[in-house]
C-alpha positions in Angstrom: 3.5 -17.1 -25.7 4.3 -20.2 -23.5 7.9 -19.2 -23.4 6.9 -15.7 -22.3 4.7 -17.1 -19.5 7.5 -19.4 -18.4 9.9 -16.4 -18.2 7.4 -14.4 -16.2 6.9 -17.4 -13.8 10.7 -17.7 -13.3 10.9 -13.9 -12.6 8.1 -14.1 -10.0 9.6 -17.2 -8.4 12.9 -15.4 -7.8 11.3 -13.1 -5.2 8.5 -12.8 -2.7 5.2 -13.6 -4.5 3.0 -10.8 -3.2 -0.2 -12.2 -4.8 0.2 -15.4 -2.7 0.9 -13.8 0.6 -1.6 -14.0 3.5 -1.6 -10.9 5.6 -0.6 -9.9 8.3 3.1 -10.6 7.9 5.1 -11.1 11.0 8.8 -10.1 11.6 10.3 -12.1 14.4 13.9 -11.1 15.5 16.1 -13.9 16.7 17.7 -13.2 20.1 20.2 -16.1 20.2 22.4 -14.9 17.4 25.0 -12.1 17.2 23.7 -11.0 13.8 20.8 -8.6 13.5 18.4 -10.9 11.7 14.7 -11.9 11.6 12.3 -14.3 10.0 9.3 -13.0 8.0 6.2 -15.2 7.9 2.7 -14.7 6.5 -0.5 -15.4 8.3 -0.5 -19.1 7.4 2.8 -19.5 9.2 4.8 -19.9 6.0 8.3 -18.5 6.0 8.6 -16.0 3.2 12.0 -14.5 4.0 15.0 -14.7 6.3 16.6 -11.2 6.6 20.2 -11.0 7.7 22.3 -7.9 8.2 26.0 -8.4 7.5 28.1 -7.6 10.6 31.2 -5.3 10.7 30.4 -3.6 7.4 31.1 0.2 7.0 28.3 0.2 4.4 25.0 -1.5 5.4 24.5 -4.7 3.6 21.4 -6.8 4.0 20.8 -10.3 2.5 17.3 -11.6 2.1 16.9 -15.3 1.6 13.9 -17.5 1.1 14.5 -19.2 4.5 17.0 -19.8 7.2 19.0 -22.4 5.1 20.3 -19.4 3.1 20.4 -21.5 0.0 18.2 -19.2 -2.2 19.0 -15.5 -2.3 15.9 -13.3 -3.0 17.2 -9.8 -2.6 20.0 -7.6 -1.5 19.8 -4.1 0.2 22.9 -2.0 0.0 23.7 1.5 1.4 25.0 4.1 -1.1 27.6 5.4 1.3 29.5 4.6 4.5 27.7 4.9 7.9 25.6 8.0 7.4 22.2 9.0 8.8 21.1 10.2 5.3 22.2 7.1 3.4 19.9 5.6 0.8 19.4 1.8 0.6 19.0 0.3 -2.8 16.9 -2.9 -3.3 18.1 -5.4 -6.0 16.9 -8.8 -6.9 19.0 -12.0 -6.9 20.4 -11.1 -10.3 21.5 -7.6 -9.1 18.7 -5.8 -10.9 17.7 -2.6 -9.0 14.0 -2.5 -8.1 13.8 0.5 -5.8 15.3 2.1 -2.7 14.4 3.6 0.7 15.9 6.4 2.7 15.3 8.6 5.7 13.4 11.8 5.1 16.1 14.2 6.3 16.0 15.9 9.7 12.4 14.9 10.3 13.7 11.4 11.3 15.6 12.6 14.3 12.5 12.8 16.4 9.8 11.0 14.4 10.9 8.3 12.0 10.2 9.3 8.4 11.3 7.4 5.4 10.6 7.5 1.6 10.4 4.5 -0.7 11.4 5.1 -4.4 10.9 3.0 -7.5 13.6 1.7 -9.8 13.6 5.1 -11.6 14.2 6.9 -8.3 10.7 8.3 -8.3 9.0 8.8 -4.9 6.5 5.9 -4.4 5.5 5.8 -0.8 6.2 7.4 2.6 6.7 5.7 5.9 5.9 7.8 9.0 6.0 7.0 12.7 2.6 7.5 14.2 3.4 7.6 17.9 7.0 8.6 18.6 6.6 8.9 22.4 6.0 5.1 22.5 9.5 4.6 21.1 11.0 7.1 23.5 9.5 5.3 26.6 10.4 1.9 25.1 14.0 3.0 24.7 14.3 4.6 28.2 12.8 1.6 30.1 14.9 -0.9 28.1 17.9 0.5 30.0 16.5 -0.3 33.4 17.7 -3.7 34.8 15.0 -6.4 34.8 12.4 -3.9 33.6 14.0 -3.7 30.2 13.1 -7.4 29.7 9.4 -6.6 29.7 9.3 -3.3 27.6 8.1 -5.5 24.7 4.8 -5.8 26.5 4.3 -2.1 27.3 5.0 0.2 24.3 4.2 -0.4 20.7 5.5 2.0 18.0 3.6 2.0 14.8 4.6 3.1 11.3 2.1 3.9 8.5 2.9 3.5 4.8 1.1 6.1 2.7 0.8 6.5 -1.1 1.0 9.6 -3.2 -2.5 10.7 -2.1 -1.8 10.3 1.6 -3.9 7.2 2.0 -2.6 4.6 4.4 -2.0 1.3 2.5 0.0 -0.6 5.1 1.1 -0.4 8.7 4.0 -2.0 10.7 3.4 -2.3 14.4 5.4 -3.6 17.3 3.6 -6.5 19.1 3.7 -7.6 22.6 6.6 -10.0 22.9 9.5 -10.9 25.2 12.4 -8.5 24.5 10.2 -6.7 22.0 11.3 -8.8 19.1 8.0 -9.2 17.2 6.5 -6.9 14.6 3.5 -7.2 12.3 2.7 -5.8 8.9 -1.0 -5.2 8.0 -2.2 -4.5 4.5 -4.8 -1.7 4.6 -5.4 -0.9 1.0 -5.0 -2.2 -2.6 -1.3 -2.6 -3.5 0.1 -3.6 -6.8 2.4 -6.6 -6.4 5.5 -4.8 -7.5 4.7 -1.9 -5.2 4.0 -4.4 -2.4 7.5 -5.9 -2.9 9.1 -2.5 -2.5 7.0 -1.7 0.6 8.0 -5.0 2.3 11.7 -4.4 1.5 11.4 -0.8 2.7 9.8 -1.9 6.0 12.5 -4.6 6.5 15.3 -2.1 6.1 13.5 0.6 8.2 13.0 -1.7 11.2 16.6 -2.8 11.2 17.7 0.9 11.3 15.1 1.8 13.9 16.1 -1.0 16.2 19.7 0.2 15.9 18.6 3.6 17.1 16.8 2.1 20.1 
């Protein structure tokens, strides 16, 4: 029994320990690097992940480390095909074991961002839907205006709701007021199983990288 507990502890230590997180979680993009990367911290200010998108890859490849030192790999997210709007993105742990995936929900995402999160068996787990698409439209338009674009992060705040099979909202990702619009926040709004919470966070991490690419 002791060996079983030790094995479980080792497995939990290899990823984000959902039961120890203090919500809300913040995603803060870095603006001084060429890479598309951000730091995730919980409400206590503790860094829980450093998310880095590999550059110049025909297939999206995301590495998620425990912190900016990049000494401990927690997860990888990899696209199932070359650059494609309908690609799916598989989550795997540090050992390469698949734990779920996320993908856009077809044509619906052209206007209003809509994603689906699947478990390791490819069963639909959660939906992510954009709540106020006009906020993103105005945010994108104003960002192209000289000088004004520097301050759009204080004007428009897109929000994305995560819903379970019953349609209940269990989490929400919101853009926060920040210079260059580089700060996002994840609020927990319902009871979430730790393993489900892990997939939700990974899904939101991948989604926000994709949505920022779209503008």
